[in-house]
N, C-alpha and C positions, 0 to 999 in steps of 0.2 A: 685729413688727419692721418698721421703715420701709425701703423700697428705698434703699440707700446712694447710688445715682446720681440719685435724685429730689431736685430742688432746690425748696424751698418759699420763696415770697417773704415773708420775715419769720419770726417764731418759729412753730414747728409747733404747731397748735392743741392736740393732746393733751399736748404738753410744758407748755404754758401752763396748761392746766386740770387737770393731774395733782394740783396742790395742793388741789383740791376733790374729789378722788377720781374724776375722769373718765378713763376708759380706752377703748380701742376696743371693749371689751365692754359699755360702758354703754348703757343703753336711751335712747331718745329722751326718755322721761319724766325720767330721771335728769339728762340734759343740760339739759333745760328747767328743772328744779328747781334746778340748780346756779346758774342766773342769780340766784336769790334769795340764795344764799350769797354770791355775788360782790357783789351790790348792797349787802348789809348791811355789807360791808367797803370801800365806796367803789370800785366796779369801775374799774380802769384801762382805758385805750384798748386796750392789748395784750390784756387779758382779754376785753373786749367784742368785739374782732375775732375772737378764737379761739372765743368762744361763738357768734357769728353763723355762723362757718364750720361748726360742728357741729350747731347747732339747726335749720338749714335742710336738709331732706333732700337736695336736689340738690347742695348744697355738701359735705355730709358724704360723699356717695357718691364725690365726687372725692378727698377726703382719704383715705377708706378704700381706694380702689382701689390705692393705693401702699403698702399694708401687707400683710405676709405673716405667716401663722400659723407659728410655729416650735414644734417639740417641745422643751420646755425640757430634757429629758433628753439631747438631742443637741446642745445649744448650750453653750459654743462648739464649733465643729467640730473 
């Protein structure tokens, strides 16, 4: 779950890449490989930006810092 007070400049990377199966639980290899799927379908600028945010470790750490793990059994509160 994303921190509701956190504002991201543009579409949130995980939201953009969800269509190719990328989640916060995805490995770096899965994120890198997703680039091939995106390129095969003519990657849009929004997708390229999101992919860059997650495939570079320092940038992904910034994105992931604002995510919280929730116990699905307790959600919604």
